[in-house]
Structures are given as structure tokens and as C-alpha cells.
C-alpha positions, 0 to 999 in steps of 0.5 A: 500500499503506498504511503500518503504524504502531506505537504506542508503549505503556508497558511493563507496571507489573510490568516497570517495577518489576522493572527498578527492583529490578534497577537498585537491586540492581546497585550493591550487587552490584558493590560487594561486595568479597572478604574474607579471614576466619579462625577467631576464634583466628587470631593475626594481623589481616593476611595478604599476598597472597603468603601467601594464594597459598601457602596456596591453592596448597597450598604451606603446610599450616599457618597462622602459628599452627602450626595445620593450615590448613583452607581454604574458599571460596565458589563464586561468589567463586572466579572473582574471587580465583583469578587475583589470589591464585594467579596461575592461571586457574580451569582451571589452579587445578583441575588444580593441585589434582588433581595435588596430591591424586593425588600424595598430598600431605598438604594438602587443597584448599579446601572449597567452599560455595555462599554466604557464610553457609555459609562464615562458619558453617564458619570460625566453628566450625573452628579453623584455618579461613580463607576468601575470601568475597564478602559480609559475615560476622557477628562470629563470624569474624575479617576480615583485612586484606590487605597492610595494607589493609582492605576498602573501602580504595582499595588493597585488593588483592582485588576 
């Protein structure tokens, strides 16, 4: 029986270019860090993970300034921040907010947005708004440090 041999050929040019694009984009996607942003009128420049957790668990309904807290979140970032900030997994976080809403507690769950640009625009136009985003915002919002550490710092707690 004759032996069949396969000849190796180079992948098509479009596939090579596609793989190159993915390889170049991955470091940027992997290096994106979560940022805490607030309306420009927010008086503080830092927030603790503990206070973020209290806000996002609905334990606090107001910010340090006394304004009613209006929380927002970017859907894709939620998976990354929930465990660190609230100590819950995503399912526990959802059930927690369902209980709070049905109990009639006067706090609102975080408003969900699909991308960082939409969250940034919402926070910029809403006094008392704060959000956790995966990406950069323009200068229309205030980026807060967390536990005294800025984005990019090796000890920055939100990754």
C-alpha cells in the first residue's frame, strides 16, 4: 500500500495577518486595568476598597459628599471587580441585589452599560455618579485612586 504524504503549505496571507492583529491586540487587552471614576464634583481623589464594597453592596446610599450615590458599571468589567470589591461571586452579587430591591430598601443597584464610553458619558453628566470601568475615560470624569494607589501602580488593588 503506498504511503500518503502531506505537504506542508503556508497558511493563507489573510490568516497570517489576522493572527498578527490578534497577537498585537492581546497585550493591550490584558493590560487594561479597572478604574474607579466619579462625577467631576466628587470631592475626594481616593476611595478604599472597603468603601467601594459598601457602596456596591448597597450598604451606603450616599457618597462622602452627602450626595445620593448613583452607581454604574460596565458589563464586561463586572466579572473582574465583583469578587475583589464585594467579596461575592457574580451569582451571589445578583441575588444580593434582588433581595435588596424586593425588600424595598431605598438604594438602587448599579446601572449597567455595555462599554466604557457609555459609562464615562453617564458619570460625566450625573452628579453623585461613580463607576468601575475597564478602560480609559476622557477628562470629563474624575479617576480615583484606590487605597492610595493609582492605576498602573504595582499595588493597585483592582485588576
